N, CA and C atoms as an extended XYZ file, in Angstrom:
366
Properties=species:S:1:pos:R:3:atomname:S:1:resname:S:1:resid:I:1 pbc="F F F"
N        58.387      -90.345      -47.257 N   MET     1
C        58.816      -89.078      -46.708 CA  MET     1
C        57.702      -88.049      -46.853 C   MET     1
N        57.614      -87.173      -45.894 N   SER     2
C        56.592      -86.142      -45.933 CA  SER     2
C        57.039      -84.995      -46.833 C   SER     2
N        56.072      -84.132      -47.161 N   LYS     3
C        56.383      -82.959      -47.988 CA  LYS     3
C        57.403      -82.048      -47.300 C   LYS     3
N        57.265      -81.902      -45.987 N   VAL     4
C        58.167      -81.025      -45.246 CA  VAL     4
C        59.594      -81.553      -45.288 C   VAL     4
N        59.775      -82.836      -45.047 N   SER     5
C        61.133      -83.388      -45.056 CA  SER     5
C        61.722      -83.373      -46.469 C   SER     5
N        60.890      -83.583      -47.501 N   ASN     6
C        61.381      -83.465      -48.879 CA  ASN     6
C        61.813      -82.034      -49.177 C   ASN     6
N        61.023      -81.083      -48.685 N   PHE     7
C        61.358      -79.680      -48.882 CA  PHE     7
C        62.697      -79.352      -48.218 C   PHE     7
N        62.853      -79.757      -46.974 N   ILE     8
C        64.084      -79.478      -46.232 CA  ILE     8
C        65.275      -80.170      -46.886 C   ILE     8
N        65.110      -81.419      -47.273 N   THR     9
C        66.180      -82.158      -47.939 CA  THR     9
C        66.585      -81.462      -49.235 C   THR     9
N        65.602      -81.002      -49.987 N   GLY    10
C        65.889      -80.294      -51.243 CA  GLY    10
C        66.652      -79.000      -51.010 C   GLY    10
N        66.269      -78.261      -49.965 N   ARG    11
C        66.961      -77.001      -49.662 CA  ARG    11
C        68.390      -77.264      -49.219 C   ARG    11
N        68.582      -78.285      -48.394 N   LEU    12
C        69.940      -78.634      -47.945 CA  LEU    12
C        70.807      -79.059      -49.117 C   LEU    12
N        70.226      -79.833      -50.021 N   ARG    13
C        70.961      -80.258      -51.218 CA  ARG    13
C        71.328      -79.024      -52.057 C   ARG    13
N        70.391      -78.091      -52.189 N   GLY    14
C        70.657      -76.863      -52.937 CA  GLY    14
C        71.776      -76.045      -52.316 C   GLY    14
N        71.790      -75.972      -50.979 N   CYS    15
C        72.876      -75.263      -50.280 CA  CYS    15
C        74.213      -75.939      -50.554 C   CYS    15
N        74.209      -77.251      -50.602 N   GLY    16
C        75.436      -77.991      -50.906 CA  GLY    16
C        75.953      -77.671      -52.298 C   GLY    16
N        75.038      -77.609      -53.284 N   TYR    17
C        75.447      -77.257      -54.649 CA  TYR    17
C        75.992      -75.833      -54.702 C   TYR    17
N        75.351      -74.927      -53.971 N   ALA    18
C        75.794      -73.531      -53.953 CA  ALA    18
C        77.185      -73.418      -53.328 C   ALA    18
N        77.410      -74.109      -52.234 N   LEU    19
C        78.724      -74.094      -51.588 CA  LEU    19
C        79.781      -74.685      -52.524 C   LEU    19
N        79.432      -75.781      -53.189 N   LYS    20
C        80.352      -76.396      -54.153 CA  LYS    20
C        80.703      -75.406      -55.262 C   LYS    20
N        79.703      -74.695      -55.772 N   GLY    21
C        79.942      -73.710      -56.824 CA  GLY    21
C        80.835      -72.570      -56.355 C   GLY    21
N        80.603      -72.093      -55.127 N   ALA    22
C        81.428      -71.011      -54.585 CA  ALA    22
C        82.875      -71.468      -54.431 C   ALA    22
N        83.071      -72.691      -53.967 N   LEU    23
C        84.430      -73.211      -53.799 CA  LEU    23
C        85.122      -73.404      -55.142 C   LEU    23
N        84.391      -73.907      -56.133 N   ILE    24
C        84.957      -74.058      -57.484 CA  ILE    24
C        85.375      -72.694      -58.018 C   ILE    24
N        84.512      -71.710      -57.832 N   LEU    25
C        84.806      -70.358      -58.292 CA  LEU    25
C        86.078      -69.835      -57.635 C   LEU    25
N        86.184      -70.004      -56.319 N   LEU    26
C        87.366      -69.521      -55.599 CA  LEU    26
C        88.641      -70.274      -55.980 C   LEU    26
N        88.515      -71.560      -56.277 N   LYS    27
C        89.689      -72.366      -56.618 CA  LYS    27
C        90.177      -72.146      -58.042 C   LYS    27
N        89.262      -71.812      -58.960 N   THR    28
C        89.619      -71.854      -60.379 CA  THR    28
C        89.659      -70.503      -61.075 C   THR    28
N        89.087      -69.472      -60.494 N   GLU    29
C        88.980      -68.198      -61.204 CA  GLU    29
C        89.907      -67.136      -60.616 C   GLU    29
N        90.927      -66.749      -61.359 N   PRO    30
C        91.876      -65.752      -60.846 CA  PRO    30
C        91.223      -64.420      -60.451 C   PRO    30
N        90.215      -63.991      -61.203 N   SER    31
C        89.593      -62.702      -60.873 CA  SER    31
C        88.888      -62.756      -59.519 C   SER    31
N        88.231      -63.850      -59.212 N   ILE    32
C        87.589      -64.004      -57.897 CA  ILE    32
C        88.648      -64.124      -56.812 C   ILE    32
N        89.752      -64.779      -57.112 N   GLN    33
C        90.829      -64.910      -56.124 CA  GLN    33
C        91.392      -63.536      -55.764 C   GLN    33
N        91.589      -62.683      -56.759 N   VAL    34
C        92.063      -61.321      -56.501 CA  VAL    34
C        91.038      -60.568      -55.660 C   VAL    34
N        89.771      -60.693      -56.024 N   GLN    35
C        88.726      -60.000      -55.283 CA  GLN    35
C        88.599      -60.528      -53.854 C   GLN    35
N        88.838      -61.810      -53.658 N   ALA    36
C        88.804      -62.375      -52.305 CA  ALA    36
C        89.943      -61.801      -51.460 C   ALA    36
N        91.115      -61.640      -52.061 N   VAL    37
C        92.235      -61.033      -51.339 CA  VAL    37
C        91.904      -59.581      -50.982 C   VAL    37
N        91.337      -58.842      -51.930 N   ILE    38
C        90.936      -57.458      -51.655 CA  ILE    38
C        89.888      -57.436      -50.543 C   ILE    38
N        88.947      -58.373      -50.570 N   ALA    39
C        87.912      -58.443      -49.527 CA  ALA    39
C        88.536      -58.689      -48.155 C   ALA    39
N        89.531      -59.549      -48.094 N   ILE    40
C        90.222      -59.830      -46.824 CA  ILE    40
C        90.960      -58.586      -46.341 C   ILE    40
N        91.633      -57.898      -47.252 N   ILE    41
C        92.350      -56.668      -46.891 CA  ILE    41
C        91.371      -55.617      -46.370 C   ILE    41
N        90.258      -55.451      -47.072 N   MET    42
C        89.279      -54.444      -46.654 CA  MET    42
C        88.638      -54.821      -45.321 C   MET    42
N        88.441      -56.102      -45.087 N   THR    43
C        87.896      -56.552      -43.804 CA  THR    43
C        88.890      -56.254      -42.680 C   THR    43
N        90.154      -56.549      -42.916 N   ALA    44
C        91.182      -56.243      -41.918 CA  ALA    44
C        91.254      -54.736      -41.666 C   ALA    44
N        91.170      -53.953      -42.730 N   LEU    45
C        91.184      -52.501      -42.596 CA  LEU    45
C        89.983      -52.014      -41.788 C   LEU    45
N        88.837      -52.657      -42.010 N   GLY    46
C        87.648      -52.296      -41.245 CA  GLY    46
C        87.831      -52.527      -39.760 C   GLY    46
N        88.460      -53.640      -39.399 N   PHE    47
C        88.747      -53.903      -37.984 CA  PHE    47
C        89.768      -52.895      -37.450 C   PHE    47
N        90.801      -52.627      -38.256 N   TYR    48
C        91.845      -51.699      -37.830 CA  TYR    48
C        91.281      -50.288      -37.611 C   TYR    48
N        90.430      -49.847      -38.527 N   MET    49
C        89.863      -48.494      -38.445 CA  MET    49
C        88.645      -48.426      -37.511 C   MET    49
N        88.199      -49.589      -37.045 N   ASN    50
C        87.038      -49.663      -36.158 CA  ASN    50
C        85.821      -48.960      -36.764 C   ASN    50
N        85.474      -49.372      -37.982 N   ILE    51
C        84.343      -48.754      -38.671 CA  ILE    51
C        83.037      -49.093      -37.952 C   ILE    51
N        82.008      -48.298      -38.221 N   THR    52
C        80.718      -48.461      -37.546 CA  THR    52
C        79.955      -49.652      -38.118 C   THR    52
N        78.902      -50.030      -37.429 N   ALA    53
C        78.061      -51.141      -37.901 CA  ALA    53
C        77.462      -50.832      -39.272 C   ALA    53
N        77.034      -49.605      -39.468 N   THR    54
C        76.476      -49.216      -40.769 CA  THR    54
C        77.535      -49.310      -41.860 C   THR    54
N        78.742      -48.883      -41.543 N   GLU    55
C        79.830      -48.980      -42.516 CA  GLU    55
C        80.169      -50.432      -42.817 C   GLU    55
N        80.114      -51.296      -41.811 N   TRP    56
C        80.316      -52.735      -42.041 CA  TRP    56
C        79.268      -53.271      -43.002 C   TRP    56
N        78.024      -52.895      -42.795 N   ILE    57
C        76.943      -53.367      -43.664 CA  ILE    57
C        77.209      -52.939      -45.100 C   ILE    57
N        77.549      -51.666      -45.287 N   LEU    58
C        77.826      -51.169      -46.637 CA  LEU    58
C        79.017      -51.891      -47.263 C   LEU    58
N        80.073      -52.092      -46.478 N   GLN    59
C        81.258      -52.774      -46.993 CA  GLN    59
C        80.939      -54.212      -47.376 C   GLN    59
N        80.213      -54.917      -46.529 N   ILE    60
C        79.863      -56.308      -46.818 CA  ILE    60
C        78.985      -56.401      -48.065 C   ILE    60
N        78.028      -55.485      -48.185 N   PHE    61
C        77.195      -55.477      -49.393 CA  PHE    61
C        78.036      -55.199      -50.637 C   PHE    61
N        78.972      -54.274      -50.550 N   ALA    62
C        79.817      -53.951      -51.701 CA  ALA    62
C        80.676      -55.151      -52.104 C   ALA    62
N        81.281      -55.811      -51.114 N   ILE    63
C        82.095      -56.998      -51.404 CA  ILE    63
C        81.228      -58.092      -52.019 C   ILE    63
N        80.084      -58.338      -51.423 N   GLY    64
C        79.183      -59.367      -51.937 CA  GLY    64
C        78.695      -59.069      -53.340 C   GLY    64
N        78.412      -57.794      -53.602 N   LEU    65
C        77.962      -57.385      -54.933 CA  LEU    65
C        79.019      -57.699      -55.983 C   LEU    65
N        80.235      -57.277      -55.736 N   VAL    66
C        81.303      -57.483      -56.726 CA  VAL    66
C        81.560      -58.971      -56.947 C   VAL    66
N        81.659      -59.722      -55.862 N   MET    67
C        81.977      -61.151      -56.013 CA  MET    67
C        80.818      -61.920      -56.657 C   MET    67
N        79.594      -61.546      -56.335 N   SER    68
C        78.435      -62.208      -56.949 CA  SER    68
C        78.361      -61.924      -58.438 C   SER    68
N        78.512      -60.656      -58.810 N   ILE    69
C        78.453      -60.304      -60.226 CA  ILE    69
C        79.612      -60.949      -60.990 C   ILE    69
N        80.774      -61.034      -60.360 N   GLU    70
C        81.901      -61.710      -61.005 CA  GLU    70
C        81.578      -63.187      -61.237 C   GLU    70
N        80.912      -63.817      -60.287 N   GLY    71
C        80.491      -65.206      -60.473 CA  GLY    71
C        79.533      -65.348      -61.642 C   GLY    71
N        78.587      -64.426      -61.742 N   LEU    72
C        77.656      -64.457      -62.880 CA  LEU    72
C        78.392      -64.210      -64.194 C   LEU    72
N        79.350      -63.291      -64.195 N   ASN    73
C        80.155      -63.026      -65.381 CA  ASN    73
C        80.907      -64.282      -65.811 C   ASN    73
N        81.487      -64.975      -64.848 N   THR    74
C        82.210      -66.214      -65.147 CA  THR    74
C        81.265      -67.239      -65.770 C   THR    74
N        80.060      -67.325      -65.241 N   SER    75
C        79.069      -68.259      -65.786 CA  SER    75
C        78.689      -67.895      -67.212 C   SER    75
N        78.444      -66.618      -67.452 N   VAL    76
C        78.085      -66.163      -68.807 CA  VAL    76
C        79.208      -66.501      -69.780 C   VAL    76
N        80.450      -66.235      -69.378 N   GLU    77
C        81.582      -66.533      -70.252 CA  GLU    77
C        81.708      -68.026      -70.523 C   GLU    77
N        81.503      -68.855      -69.499 N   ALA    78
C        81.604      -70.306      -69.677 CA  ALA    78
C        80.507      -70.822      -70.612 C   ALA    78
N        79.298      -70.329      -70.443 N   ILE    79
C        78.195      -70.740      -71.323 CA  ILE    79
C        78.461      -70.292      -72.752 C   ILE    79
N        78.910      -69.037      -72.904 N   ALA    80
C        79.187      -68.516      -74.243 CA  ALA    80
C        80.284      -69.324      -74.936 C   ALA    80
N        81.342      -69.642      -74.201 N   ASP    81
C        82.431      -70.440      -74.779 CA  ASP    81
C        81.975      -71.850      -75.125 C   ASP    81
N        81.077      -72.411      -74.321 N   PHE    82
C        80.555      -73.745      -74.593 CA  PHE    82
C        79.688      -73.744      -75.851 C   PHE    82
N        78.851      -72.735      -75.975 N   ILE    83
C        77.938      -72.654      -77.116 CA  ILE    83
C        78.693      -72.359      -78.406 C   ILE    83
N        79.667      -71.447      -78.312 N   HIS    84
C        80.385      -71.038      -79.519 CA  HIS    84
C        81.862      -70.825      -79.173 C   HIS    84
N        82.668      -71.905      -79.211 N   PRO    85
C        84.073      -71.820      -78.784 CA  PRO    85
C        84.933      -70.888      -79.649 C   PRO    85
N        84.581      -70.724      -80.909 N   ASP    86
C        85.348      -69.852      -81.792 CA  ASP    86
C        84.899      -68.405      -81.607 C   ASP    86
N        85.737      -67.475      -82.070 N   PHE    87
C        85.373      -66.064      -81.964 CA  PHE    87
C        84.102      -65.790      -82.757 C   PHE    87
N        83.214      -65.035      -82.130 N   HIS    88
C        81.989      -64.589      -82.796 CA  HIS    88
C        81.632      -63.224      -82.228 C   HIS    88
N        81.258      -62.295      -83.095 N   ASN    89
C        80.955      -60.933      -82.653 CA  ASN    89
C        79.865      -60.895      -81.581 C   ASN    89
N        78.807      -61.664      -81.756 N   LYS    90
C        77.706      -61.663      -80.778 CA  LYS    90
C        78.166      -62.213      -79.432 C   LYS    90
N        78.968      -63.272      -79.452 N   ILE    91
C        79.494      -63.841      -78.200 CA  ILE    91
C        80.390      -62.814      -77.510 C   ILE    91
N        81.230      -62.141      -78.287 N   GLY    92
C        82.083      -61.090      -77.727 CA  GLY    92
C        81.260      -59.971      -77.111 C   GLY    92
N        80.177      -59.594      -77.778 N   PHE    93
C        79.279      -58.560      -77.266 CA  PHE    93
C        78.673      -58.980      -75.931 C   PHE    93
N        78.195      -60.213      -75.857 N   ILE    94
C        77.597      -60.744      -74.622 CA  ILE    94
C        78.624      -60.754      -73.490 C   ILE    94
N        79.823      -61.216      -73.782 N   LYS    95
C        80.882      -61.268      -72.766 CA  LYS    95
C        81.282      -59.868      -72.309 C   LYS    95
N        81.319      -58.927      -73.232 N   ASP    96
C        81.656      -57.547      -72.873 CA  ASP    96
C        80.595      -56.945      -71.945 C   ASP    96
N        79.341      -57.227      -72.205 N   ILE    97
C        78.268      -56.717      -71.351 CA  ILE    97
C        78.386      -57.305      -69.948 C   ILE    97
N        78.649      -58.612      -69.868 N   ALA    98
C        78.816      -59.250      -68.552 CA  ALA    98
C        80.004      -58.656      -67.811 C   ALA    98
N        81.110      -58.425      -68.510 N   ALA    99
C        82.285      -57.807      -67.890 CA  ALA    99
C        81.972      -56.370      -67.473 C   ALA    99
N        81.158      -55.685      -68.253 N   GLY   100
C        80.744      -54.328      -67.904 CA  GLY   100
C        79.956      -54.288      -66.600 C   GLY   100
N        79.147      -55.305      -66.369 N   ALA   101
C        78.393      -55.382      -65.115 CA  ALA   101
C        79.346      -55.501      -63.926 C   ALA   101
N        80.400      -56.279      -64.081 N   VAL   102
C        81.409      -56.408      -63.017 CA  VAL   102
C        82.089      -55.061      -62.805 C   VAL   102
N        82.411      -54.381      -63.879 N   PHE   103
C        83.067      -53.079      -63.792 CA  PHE   103
C        82.205      -52.087      -63.014 C   PHE   103
N        80.915      -52.053      -63.316 N   ILE   104
C        80.002      -51.146      -62.609 CA  ILE   104
C        79.965      -51.489      -61.121 C   ILE   104
N        79.852      -52.780      -60.803 N   ALA   105
C        79.830      -53.198      -59.398 CA  ALA   105
C        81.136      -52.809      -58.698 C   ALA   105
N        82.258      -52.976      -59.391 N   ALA   106
C        83.558      -52.635      -58.797 CA  ALA   106
C        83.670      -51.133      -58.563 C   ALA   106
N        83.193      -50.324      -59.483 N   ILE   107
C        83.223      -48.869      -59.307 CA  ILE   107
C        82.368      -48.471      -58.100 C   ILE   107
N        81.188      -49.069      -57.984 N   VAL   108
C        80.321      -48.791      -56.830 CA  VAL   108
C        81.039      -49.178      -55.533 C   VAL   108
N        81.706      -50.327      -55.541 N   ALA   109
C        82.433      -50.771      -54.339 CA  ALA   109
C        83.557      -49.801      -53.983 C   ALA   109
N        84.265      -49.303      -54.975 N   VAL   110
C        85.333      -48.327      -54.716 CA  VAL   110
C        84.742      -47.047      -54.127 C   VAL   110
N        83.630      -46.600      -54.665 N   ILE   111
C        82.980      -45.389      -54.141 CA  ILE   111
C        82.545      -45.606      -52.688 C   ILE   111
N        81.936      -46.758      -52.419 N   VAL   112
C        81.538      -47.077      -51.039 CA  VAL   112
C        82.770      -47.092      -50.138 C   VAL   112
N        83.849      -47.723      -50.604 N   GLY   113
C        85.085      -47.756      -49.828 CA  GLY   113
C        85.627      -46.364      -49.551 C   GLY   113
N        85.580      -45.495      -50.540 N   CYS   114
C        86.050      -44.117      -50.337 CA  CYS   114
C        85.170      -43.373      -49.338 C   CYS   114
N        83.864      -43.545      -49.450 N   ILE   115
C        82.952      -42.890      -48.503 CA  ILE   115
C        83.239      -43.356      -47.080 C   ILE   115
N        83.539      -44.645      -46.931 N   ILE   116
C        83.810      -45.180      -45.590 CA  ILE   116
C        85.170      -44.727      -45.077 C   ILE   116
N        86.222      -44.900      -45.877 N   TYR   117
C        87.581      -44.780      -45.359 CA  TYR   117
C        88.233      -43.410      -45.471 C   TYR   117
N        87.838      -42.596      -46.426 N   VAL   118
C        88.467      -41.270      -46.563 CA  VAL   118
C        88.334      -40.462      -45.279 C   VAL   118
N        87.165      -40.421      -44.622 N   PRO   119
C        87.097      -39.666      -43.363 CA  PRO   119
C        88.023      -40.198      -42.271 C   PRO   119
N        88.300      -41.497      -42.267 N   TYR   120
C        89.215      -42.063      -41.275 CA  TYR   120
C        90.663      -41.714      -41.579 C   TYR   120
N        90.966      -41.496      -42.846 N   LEU   121
C        92.341      -41.240      -43.257 CA  LEU   121
C        92.721      -39.766      -43.186 C   LEU   121
N        91.719      -38.886      -43.267 N   PHE   122
C        92.041      -37.440      -43.287 CA  PHE   122
C        91.339      -36.708      -42.177 C   PHE   122
């Protein structure tokens, strides 16, 4: 096989692993499931309110940000639990920081949502 075909095969395999990970996350993590439902509602609202292309971009980035950070948070928690299954102050600290990152992303998403939708509502 040539270098190019090995490169392409490797990238396709990587995409497959990424898709598998996203599906596992959606199937097994309640927090991502809730966020996916919120994302669907906000997408439907965007169609209903006929938001602009720029507003769509901002909304999609906000949804992607929250769901991506939640995926990373889930990974951090799984690694921490694997390394140290019992309660440990340092593990709790690490998990709290990861959860804090999700909180910040969610607050940003709410602010973006308010900037987009408040003018349509009032």
